[in-house]
DOKETI-301493 format. One record per residue (C-alpha): residue number from 1; x, y, z; residue in one letter; chain. Coordinates in Angstrom, 3 decimals, padded with zeros to 6 digits, m for minus. Layout:
<nodes>
pos; xx; yy; zz; code; unit
NUM; X; Y; Z; A; A
...
</nodes>
This chain:
<nodes>
pos; xx; yy; zz; code; unit
1; m000.441; 041.501; m006.869; X; A
2; 000.173; 039.818; m009.967; X; A
3; m000.621; 036.021; m010.112; X; A
4; 002.156; 033.710; m009.696; X; A
5; 003.375; 032.471; m013.013; X; A
6; 003.128; 028.586; m013.573; X; A
7; 006.249; 028.306; m015.365; X; A
8; 008.517; 031.584; m015.618; X; A
9; 011.157; 032.146; m018.371; X; A
10; 009.874; 029.124; m020.550; X; A
11; 009.143; 030.043; m024.165; X; A
12; 007.967; 027.803; m027.096; X; A
13; 011.544; 027.109; m028.136; X; A
14; 012.330; 025.394; m024.977; X; A
15; 011.386; 021.812; m023.598; X; A
16; 008.411; 021.905; m021.786; X; A
17; 008.360; 020.927; m017.993; X; A
18; 005.250; 020.113; m015.845; X; A
19; 003.636; 022.959; m014.037; X; A
20; 003.019; 022.699; m010.239; X; A
21; m000.778; 021.878; m010.546; X; A
22; 000.396; 018.988; m013.185; X; A
23; 002.791; 017.685; m010.517; X; A
24; 000.182; 017.474; m008.088; X; A
25; m001.969; 015.913; m010.075; X; A
26; 000.297; 013.092; m010.924; X; A
27; 000.988; 012.218; m007.223; X; A
28; m000.350; 008.837; m006.492; X; A
29; m003.590; 008.265; m004.572; X; A
30; m004.082; 004.762; m004.268; X; A
31; m003.799; 004.543; m000.203; X; A
32; m004.857; 006.408; 002.486; X; A
33; m001.397; 007.783; 003.059; X; A
34; m001.047; 008.819; m000.450; X; A
35; m004.177; 010.701; m000.697; X; A
36; m003.507; 012.679; 002.497; X; A
37; m000.185; 013.536; 001.021; X; A
38; m001.472; 014.721; m001.895; X; A
39; m004.257; 016.975; m000.328; X; A
40; m001.669; 018.700; 001.899; X; A
41; 000.490; 019.253; m001.104; X; A
42; m002.335; 020.753; m002.991; X; A
43; m003.352; 023.087; m000.014; X; A
44; 000.150; 024.279; 000.540; X; A
45; 000.290; 024.979; m003.188; X; A
46; m002.202; 027.405; m002.853; X; A
47; m002.381; 028.005; 001.063; X; A
48; m005.372; 030.386; 000.576; X; A
49; m008.163; 028.389; 002.108; X; A
50; m010.106; 030.393; 004.865; X; A
51; m009.175; 028.001; 007.732; X; A
52; m005.353; 027.743; 006.682; X; A
53; m004.186; 030.847; 008.231; X; A
54; m005.587; 030.258; 011.858; X; A
55; m004.605; 026.552; 011.694; X; A
56; m001.062; 027.311; 010.361; X; A
57; m000.613; 030.015; 012.776; X; A
58; m001.479; 027.813; 015.825; X; A
59; 000.784; 025.004; 014.567; X; A
60; 003.741; 027.290; 013.944; X; A
61; 003.204; 029.494; 017.154; X; A
62; 002.849; 026.328; 019.534; X; A
63; 006.217; 024.918; 017.782; X; A
64; 007.927; 028.159; 018.236; X; A
65; 006.712; 028.744; 022.028; X; A
66; 007.787; 024.987; 022.735; X; A
67; 011.238; 025.511; 021.361; X; A
68; 012.088; 028.606; 023.182; X; A
69; 011.214; 026.921; 026.271; X; A
70; 013.446; 023.916; 024.994; X; A
71; 016.199; 026.362; 024.494; X; A
72; 015.597; 028.351; 027.863; X; A
73; 015.610; 025.178; 029.918; X; A
74; 017.936; 022.728; 028.036; X; A
75; 020.905; 024.828; 027.533; X; A
76; 023.371; 026.684; 029.597; X; A
77; 023.832; 029.428; 027.147; X; A
78; 021.945; 030.402; 023.666; X; A
79; 023.671; 033.272; 021.656; X; A
80; 022.234; 034.925; 018.553; X; A
81; 024.624; 037.115; 017.092; X; A
82; 023.065; 039.955; 014.967; X; A
83; 019.750; 038.657; 014.901; X; A
84; 018.350; 042.071; 013.957; X; A
85; 019.584; 041.556; 010.809; X; A
86; 016.868; 038.932; 010.346; X; A
87; 013.931; 040.341; 012.370; X; A
88; 014.356; 043.867; 010.991; X; A
89; 013.806; 042.607; 007.357; X; A
90; 011.013; 039.975; 008.161; X; A
91; 008.995; 042.656; 010.275; X; A
92; 009.533; 045.517; 007.885; X; A
93; 007.084; 046.310; 005.090; X; A
94; 008.774; 044.858; 002.062; X; A
95; 007.883; 044.327; m001.455; X; A
96; 010.367; 041.397; m001.868; X; A
97; 010.511; 037.874; m000.518; X; A
98; 013.175; 036.555; 001.861; X; A
99; 015.172; 033.658; 001.684; X; A
100; 017.461; 032.473; 004.469; X; A
101; 020.065; 029.803; 004.221; X; A
102; 022.093; 027.955; 006.840; X; A
103; 024.236; 024.806; 007.715; X; A
104; 022.589; 021.902; 008.450; X; A
105; 024.080; 020.027; 011.877; X; A
106; 020.803; 018.040; 013.120; X; A
107; 017.270; 016.927; 012.037; X; A
108; 016.115; 019.298; 014.820; X; A
109; 018.040; 022.489; 013.452; X; A
110; 014.751; 023.599; 012.417; X; A
111; 012.607; 024.463; 014.354; X; A
112; 015.115; 024.712; 017.234; X; A
113; 016.717; 027.626; 015.727; X; A
114; 013.451; 029.541; 015.588; X; A
115; 013.244; 029.421; 019.309; X; A
116; 015.658; 032.201; 019.382; X; A
117; 013.173; 034.526; 017.582; X; A
118; 011.419; 037.214; 019.799; X; A
119; 008.022; 035.922; 021.456; X; A
120; 006.181; 038.617; 019.288; X; A
121; 006.846; 037.049; 015.986; X; A
122; 006.145; 033.397; 017.136; X; A
123; 002.118; 033.521; 016.454; X; A
124; 002.204; 035.852; 013.351; X; A
125; 002.170; 033.689; 010.104; X; A
126; 003.295; 036.752; 008.162; X; A
127; 006.495; 036.470; 010.220; X; A
128; 006.864; 032.919; 009.988; X; A
129; 009.097; 030.895; 007.700; X; A
130; 008.419; 028.606; 005.077; X; A
131; 011.089; 025.641; 004.740; X; A
132; 011.908; 022.695; 002.871; X; A
133; 012.163; 019.318; 004.709; X; A
134; 012.813; 015.669; 003.491; X; A
135; 009.627; 013.652; 002.847; X; A
136; 011.306; 010.247; 004.355; X; A
137; 011.709; 011.904; 007.614; X; A
138; 008.689; 013.995; 007.987; X; A
139; 005.694; 013.043; 005.806; X; A
140; 005.301; 009.518; 007.234; X; A
141; 001.602; 009.066; 007.708; X; A
142; m001.647; 011.295; 007.673; X; A
143; m001.491; 013.199; 011.095; X; A
144; 002.139; 014.006; 010.443; X; A
145; 001.289; 015.137; 006.917; X; A
146; m001.157; 017.393; 008.440; X; A
147; 001.137; 018.848; 011.079; X; A
148; 004.183; 019.641; 008.956; X; A
149; 001.842; 020.825; 006.021; X; A
150; 000.417; 023.441; 008.407; X; A
151; 003.669; 023.933; 010.037; X; A
152; 004.952; 025.410; 006.683; X; A
153; 007.233; 022.618; 005.726; X; A
154; 007.095; 021.895; 002.045; X; A
155; 008.055; 018.185; 001.699; X; A
156; 011.186; 017.572; m000.467; X; A
157; 012.009; 014.255; m002.310; X; A
158; 015.512; 013.830; m002.611; X; A
159; 016.963; 013.042; m005.906; X; A
160; 014.015; 014.494; m007.800; X; A
161; 016.191; 017.809; m008.864; X; A
162; 015.365; 021.246; m009.342; X; A
163; 011.962; 020.987; m011.120; X; A
164; 010.111; 019.003; m008.390; X; A
165; 006.910; 019.987; m006.806; X; A
166; 008.825; 021.229; m003.718; X; A
167; 010.662; 023.813; m005.621; X; A
168; 007.240; 025.117; m007.344; X; A
169; 005.681; 025.427; m004.365; X; A
170; 008.837; 027.372; m002.917; X; A
171; 008.692; 029.688; m005.895; X; A
172; 004.890; 030.357; m005.375; X; A
173; 005.616; 031.358; m001.978; X; A
174; 008.238; 033.781; m002.849; X; A
175; 006.078; 035.316; m005.573; X; A
176; 003.866; 036.230; m002.644; X; A
177; 006.729; 038.017; m000.800; X; A
178; 006.739; 035.058; 001.968; X; A
179; 009.712; 034.147; 003.817; X; A
180; 011.427; 030.812; 002.740; X; A
181; 014.082; 029.106; 004.803; X; A
182; 016.523; 026.642; 003.107; X; A
183; 018.973; 024.220; 004.301; X; A
184; 021.087; 024.103; 000.776; X; A
185; 023.541; 021.149; 001.915; X; A
186; 020.061; 019.032; 001.732; X; A
187; 021.276; 016.648; 004.304; X; A
188; 022.834; 016.588; 008.133; X; A
189; 026.438; 017.371; 008.040; X; A
190; 028.656; 017.151; 011.319; X; A
191; 031.943; 017.360; 009.507; X; A
192; 034.115; 020.329; 009.472; X; A
193; 033.575; 021.345; 005.935; X; A
194; 030.704; 022.519; 004.516; X; A
195; 028.933; 020.188; 001.590; X; A
196; 028.142; 021.511; m001.763; X; A
197; 025.051; 023.555; m001.954; X; A
198; 022.203; 021.975; m004.292; X; A
199; 021.117; 024.034; m007.085; X; A
200; 017.531; 024.526; m006.241; X; A
201; 018.165; 027.241; m004.138; X; A
202; 019.526; 028.939; m007.192; X; A
203; 016.665; 028.397; m009.371; X; A
204; 014.234; 029.798; m006.659; X; A
205; 016.363; 032.812; m006.675; X; A
206; 016.502; 033.174; m010.414; X; A
207; 012.821; 032.519; m011.240; X; A
208; 011.163; 034.509; m008.256; X; A
209; 009.106; 037.143; m009.741; X; A
210; 010.857; 039.866; m007.610; X; A
211; 014.438; 039.006; m006.550; X; A
212; 014.562; 037.728; m002.956; X; A
213; 016.417; 039.189; m000.196; X; A
214; 018.803; 036.629; 000.738; X; A
215; 020.122; 036.167; 004.388; X; A
216; 023.049; 033.669; 005.058; X; A
217; 023.577; 032.345; 008.579; X; A
218; 025.413; 029.809; 010.609; X; A
219; 024.219; 027.613; 013.408; X; A
220; 026.142; 025.353; 015.641; X; A
221; 025.597; 023.512; 019.032; X; A
222; 022.988; 020.607; 017.868; X; A
223; 025.629; 018.273; 016.720; X; A
224; 026.742; 017.858; 020.187; X; A
225; 023.320; 017.121; 021.706; X; A
226; 022.155; 014.995; 018.492; X; A
227; 025.447; 013.268; 017.145; X; A
228; 024.874; 011.035; 014.328; X; A
229; 026.577; 008.271; 016.094; X; A
230; 023.712; 007.773; 018.672; X; A
231; 021.276; 004.986; 017.793; X; A
232; 018.224; 006.980; 018.615; X; A
233; 017.904; 010.443; 017.120; X; A
234; 016.918; 012.213; 020.220; X; A
235; 018.052; 015.629; 021.378; X; A
236; 019.884; 015.246; 024.774; X; A
237; 020.699; 019.023; 025.954; X; A
238; 022.229; 019.660; 029.155; X; A
239; 021.299; 022.622; 031.077; X; A
240; 024.722; 022.904; 032.868; X; A
241; 026.777; 022.471; 029.795; X; A
242; 024.978; 022.514; 026.226; X; A
243; 025.304; 025.893; 024.237; X; A
244; 023.972; 026.932; 020.831; X; A
245; 025.277; 029.832; 018.550; X; A
246; 023.320; 031.408; 015.571; X; A
247; 025.271; 033.938; 013.742; X; A
248; 023.198; 036.243; 011.009; X; A
249; 025.037; 037.613; 008.371; X; A
250; 024.590; 040.492; 006.082; X; A
251; 021.749; 040.607; 003.127; X; A
252; 023.079; 039.533; m000.179; X; A
253; 021.460; 041.131; m003.218; X; A
254; 021.270; 038.971; m006.651; X; A
255; 019.480; 042.063; m008.501; X; A
256; 022.480; 043.107; m010.458; X; A
257; 023.101; 039.481; m011.229; X; A
258; 019.847; 038.391; m012.386; X; A
259; 019.245; 041.271; m014.476; X; A
260; 022.638; 040.370; m016.351; X; A
261; 021.200; 036.980; m016.670; X; A
262; 017.787; 037.937; m018.386; X; A
263; 019.402; 040.403; m020.633; X; A
264; 021.989; 037.614; m021.964; X; A
265; 019.280; 035.233; m022.050; X; A
266; 016.875; 036.928; m024.220; X; A
267; 019.885; 037.366; m026.865; X; A
268; 020.048; 033.527; m026.999; X; A
269; 017.885; 031.638; m029.504; X; A
270; 018.336; 027.976; m028.818; X; A
271; 016.883; 026.125; m025.761; X; A
272; 020.213; 024.266; m025.222; X; A
273; 022.350; 027.815; m025.219; X; A
274; 019.732; 029.109; m022.621; X; A
275; 019.839; 025.916; m020.400; X; A
276; 023.544; 026.075; m020.582; X; A
277; 023.440; 029.652; m019.311; X; A
278; 020.949; 028.955; m016.594; X; A
279; 023.063; 026.353; m015.231; X; A
280; 026.123; 028.576; m015.292; X; A
281; 024.067; 031.357; m013.477; X; A
282; 022.661; 028.803; m011.083; X; A
283; 026.264; 027.640; m010.205; X; A
284; 027.583; 030.881; m009.476; X; A
285; 024.728; 032.144; m007.224; X; A
286; 025.035; 028.864; m005.295; X; A
287; 028.893; 029.203; m005.154; X; A
288; 028.369; 032.762; m003.846; X; A
289; 025.989; 031.565; m001.092; X; A
290; 028.488; 028.779; m000.095; X; A
291; 031.127; 031.259; 000.378; X; A
292; 029.018; 033.559; 002.591; X; A
293; 027.852; 030.558; 004.694; X; A
294; 031.616; 029.451; 005.175; X; A
295; 032.686; 032.909; 005.992; X; A
296; 030.180; 032.924; 008.693; X; A
297; 031.377; 029.684; 009.939; X; A
298; 035.032; 030.792; 010.226; X; A
299; 033.504; 034.154; 012.230; X; A
300; 031.746; 031.918; 014.410; X; A
301; 034.399; 029.856; 015.312; X; A
302; 036.548; 032.789; 016.107; X; A
303; 034.110; 034.511; 018.318; X; A
304; 033.387; 031.082; 020.237; X; A
305; 037.073; 030.870; 020.483; X; A
306; 037.295; 034.379; 022.019; X; A
307; 034.551; 033.572; 024.691; X; A
308; 031.040; 034.179; 023.191; X; A
309; 029.786; 031.297; 024.735; X; A
310; 031.616; 031.425; 028.150; X; A
</nodes>
C-alpha cells in the first residue's frame, strides 16, 4: 500500500497549507489536558502502535455490545432496513475506502445506531467505523480523550473549516481503506428539514487516494427519547413505546465525477482558478449527498406511515 500523501493535489503554484504533522505539532501542551489531547491526536494520526489495535478493538467492541443491549432492552422495536447494503460492503475484501453519511438527531446517534450491526462485527476493528465527533462534547478530560480516541472518534473543532486536523486524519484513514462515518449536518437537528451539509466530506471524497464507496443512510427515533428541550441530555427509552428506524441507501460512486475534476484541474494554471473549481466540485458532491439522504428521509417516512414500526 502506498504511503498516505501529506497534501494531495497541491503544487508549487498554490498557497501552502499545514500538513497533518504540522497541525499536531501546533497543538498547545501547557496543561495536562492539552498534553493528553495532543498525544491522542498524534496516536490517531498514525494508529499504528502495536498496542493500538487490541485496545481500540476492546473499546469499540464493548461500546457496540452495550449499545446492542441498550436497543434490545430499551426499545419496543428496532428496524434496520436494507442493512445488508452496508454490511456486505464493510465485510467484503475491497481496495477502496468507505464513507457513510447520515442525518443527526441526537448526541447518541453514534454509537446507538451501531447496536443494530451483526454481533460478529462488533469486535473486529477492520469492520469498525472511524467517525468525527465534536471536541467540546467528547474530549473534555484525559480519561475521555483516551476513550474516544481509542473508540475511533476523531476530534472535530467546529468552525475550523475543511483544512483542520480532523479532516486530515479522516483522509489518512481513507487512504488506508478504512470505513469513515460522518454526520454532514455537523450538529444535532430535530427539525423537519435536513440542514445544509458541510463541505469537509466533499474534500475527503475528492482527496482520498482511492475514490471512496459512499453509502447514504437515514436514522430516526432518537429525537423522541432525547429531545433537545430536556435539561439533562440523557436518553429515556421506553421498552413499551420507543422505536428506532435505520434505512440504508444504495452506494453512490463518485469515480467519474472525480476523474472529470482532476482532468479539468490539470488544465488550469492559476491557484485561484483551481481553488474556485475545487469549491464548485465540493458543492456539487455535497448537494448530491444531501439529495440522497433527503430521499431516504422521504422513503423512511412512507415506510413508517405504512406500518414498518407497528
